[in-house]
C-alpha positions as CSV (number, residue, x, y, z in Angstrom):
1,M,18.0,-20.0,17.6
2,K,17.6,-21.7,21.0
3,K,20.7,-23.1,22.7
4,T,20.9,-25.0,26.0
5,I,24.1,-24.7,28.0
6,R,25.1,-26.5,31.2
7,A,27.4,-24.1,33.1
8,T,29.4,-24.7,36.3
9,I,31.2,-22.2,38.5
10,N,34.0,-23.4,40.8
11,Y,35.1,-21.0,43.5
12,T,36.3,-20.4,47.1
13,V,34.6,-18.1,49.6
14,D,36.0,-15.7,52.2
15,S,34.8,-15.3,55.8
16,A,32.7,-12.2,54.8
17,H,30.5,-14.1,52.4
18,P,26.8,-13.3,53.2
19,D,25.8,-16.9,53.3
20,I,28.9,-18.2,55.2
21,K,26.7,-19.8,58.0
22,G,24.8,-21.9,55.4
23,I,27.9,-23.2,53.6
24,R,28.7,-26.7,54.9
25,N,32.5,-26.5,54.5
26,P,33.4,-22.9,53.6
27,E,37.1,-23.6,53.7
28,E,36.7,-26.1,50.9
29,P,36.2,-25.3,47.2
30,Q,32.6,-24.8,46.2
31,H,30.7,-25.4,42.9
32,F,27.3,-24.7,41.4
33,T,25.9,-25.9,38.1
34,D,22.9,-24.4,36.3
35,L,21.2,-25.1,33.0
36,Y,20.6,-22.1,30.7
37,T,18.2,-22.3,27.7
38,V,18.6,-19.1,25.7
39,D,17.7,-17.6,22.4
40,T,21.0,-16.7,20.8
41,D,19.3,-14.1,18.6
42,Y,19.3,-11.8,21.7
43,F,23.1,-11.8,21.9
44,Y,25.6,-10.2,19.5
45,S,27.9,-13.1,19.9
46,L,28.6,-16.3,21.8
47,D,31.2,-14.4,23.8
48,E,28.5,-12.1,25.0
49,L,26.3,-15.0,25.9
50,Y,29.1,-16.7,27.9
51,S,29.9,-13.4,29.6
52,Y,26.3,-13.1,30.7
53,I,26.3,-16.6,32.1
54,R,29.6,-15.9,34.0
55,R,28.1,-12.8,35.6
56,D,24.9,-14.6,36.5
57,L,26.8,-17.5,38.1
58,A,29.2,-15.2,40.0
59,I,26.2,-13.3,41.5
60,I,24.6,-16.6,42.6
61,A,27.8,-17.9,44.1
62,G,28.2,-14.5,45.9
63,G,25.0,-15.0,47.7
64,G,22.8,-13.2,45.2
65,Y,24.2,-9.8,46.0
66,N,27.5,-9.5,44.2
67,A,30.7,-11.4,43.6
68,D,32.9,-9.6,46.1
69,H,33.4,-12.6,48.4
70,I,34.2,-15.4,45.9
71,H,37.7,-16.1,44.7
72,N,39.7,-18.6,42.6
73,V,36.8,-18.7,40.1
74,T,36.8,-21.0,37.1
75,Y,33.9,-21.8,34.8
76,S,33.1,-24.7,32.5
77,F,30.4,-24.9,29.8
78,K,28.9,-27.8,28.0
79,T,26.3,-27.6,25.3
80,A,23.4,-29.8,26.4
């Protein structure tokens, strides 16, 4: 079954973030929202699906490498 989820990550960055020069106000909280359309048949549970989305958003927020330089992370999800 297909499911569409709008997911947002809220976070802060430290001075070692790989994209620090491209962040307009790095001392302020940051956020990023993405839309995921997934087939839930590929996941064992909705918890696994949300975990996958959390990892994906954290890597994006971390500059595409890892999540080592993001902190105070929160997520929100809305079914679209």
